[in-house]
C-alpha positions as CSV (number, residue, x, y, z in Angstrom):
1,M,-4.7,-11.3,-17.0
2,N,-7.1,-12.4,-15.0
3,D,-7.2,-16.5,-12.7
4,T,-10.7,-15.4,-11.3
5,S,-13.4,-17.2,-13.7
6,K,-16.4,-15.3,-14.8
7,E,-18.9,-17.4,-12.5
8,A,-16.6,-16.5,-9.5
9,E,-16.2,-13.0,-10.5
10,K,-20.3,-12.6,-11.0
11,I,-20.5,-14.0,-7.7
12,Q,-18.3,-11.6,-5.8
13,I,-19.5,-9.0,-7.3
14,E,-22.7,-10.0,-6.0
15,L,-21.4,-10.0,-2.9
16,L,-20.0,-7.0,-2.4
17,R,-23.1,-5.2,-4.1
18,Q,-25.6,-6.6,-1.2
19,A,-22.7,-5.9,1.7
20,G,-23.3,-2.8,3.6
21,F,-21.4,0.6,3.0
22,Q,-19.4,-0.3,6.3
23,R,-18.3,-3.7,5.0
24,R,-17.8,-2.4,1.2
25,L,-15.2,0.4,3.5
26,A,-13.7,-2.1,6.1
27,L,-13.1,-4.5,2.8
28,T,-11.2,-1.8,0.7
29,Y,-9.4,-0.4,3.6
30,S,-8.1,-4.1,4.6
31,W,-7.4,-4.5,0.4
32,S,-5.3,-0.9,0.2
33,S,-3.5,-1.7,3.8
34,A,-2.7,-5.6,1.9
35,M,-1.4,-3.9,-1.1
36,R,1.0,-1.2,0.7
37,Q,2.4,-4.1,2.5
38,L,3.0,-6.2,-0.3
39,S,4.7,-3.6,-2.1
40,M,6.7,-2.5,1.1
41,E,7.9,-6.0,1.2
42,G,9.0,-6.3,-2.4
43,L,10.9,-3.0,-2.0
44,Q,12.5,-4.1,1.0
45,R,13.4,-7.6,-1.0
46,A,14.7,-5.4,-3.9
47,N,16.7,-3.2,-1.6
48,P,18.4,-5.2,1.2
49,T,20.1,-2.5,2.1
50,L,17.7,-0.1,3.2
51,S,16.6,0.5,6.6
52,K,12.7,0.0,7.3
53,L,12.8,3.9,7.4
54,E,14.5,4.4,4.2
55,V,12.0,1.8,2.3
56,G,9.3,4.2,3.8
57,I,10.9,6.9,1.8
58,K,11.5,4.8,-1.4
59,F,7.8,4.1,-0.8
60,V,6.4,7.5,-0.7
61,E,9.0,8.5,-3.7
62,I,7.5,6.3,-5.9
63,N,3.9,6.3,-5.3
64,Y,3.8,10.3,-4.4
65,G,7.1,11.5,-6.0
66,A,10.7,12.8,-5.0
67,E,9.7,16.4,-3.9
68,L,7.3,14.6,-1.3
69,A,10.1,12.3,-0.3
70,E,12.7,14.7,0.1
71,K,10.4,16.9,2.4
72,L,9.7,13.6,4.5
73,K,13.5,12.4,4.5
74,K,14.5,16.3,6.0
75,Y,11.4,15.7,8.6
76,V,12.5,12.9,9.4
77,D,15.8,13.7,9.6
78,A,15.3,17.0,11.9
79,N,13.3,14.9,14.2
80,R,15.5,12.3,14.4
81,N,16.2,13.1,18.6
82,L,13.1,14.2,19.4
């Protein structure tokens, strides 16, 4: 599914090709950050009883696996009072 016309897509690709390395890197970081934020918001809406921290751990579980999420949870629990 693509909501961008072929002509607009060609223009976007050409603009990306013309952009310097730093600009492309900045765009990549921005897009990645936006997608991460949207994912977190979606998780919060789907799990309204979870705290922000619990949503973050759920995000790690979904994207990086249950083992890492469990390690993160243990780390957070052990360092809660620091």
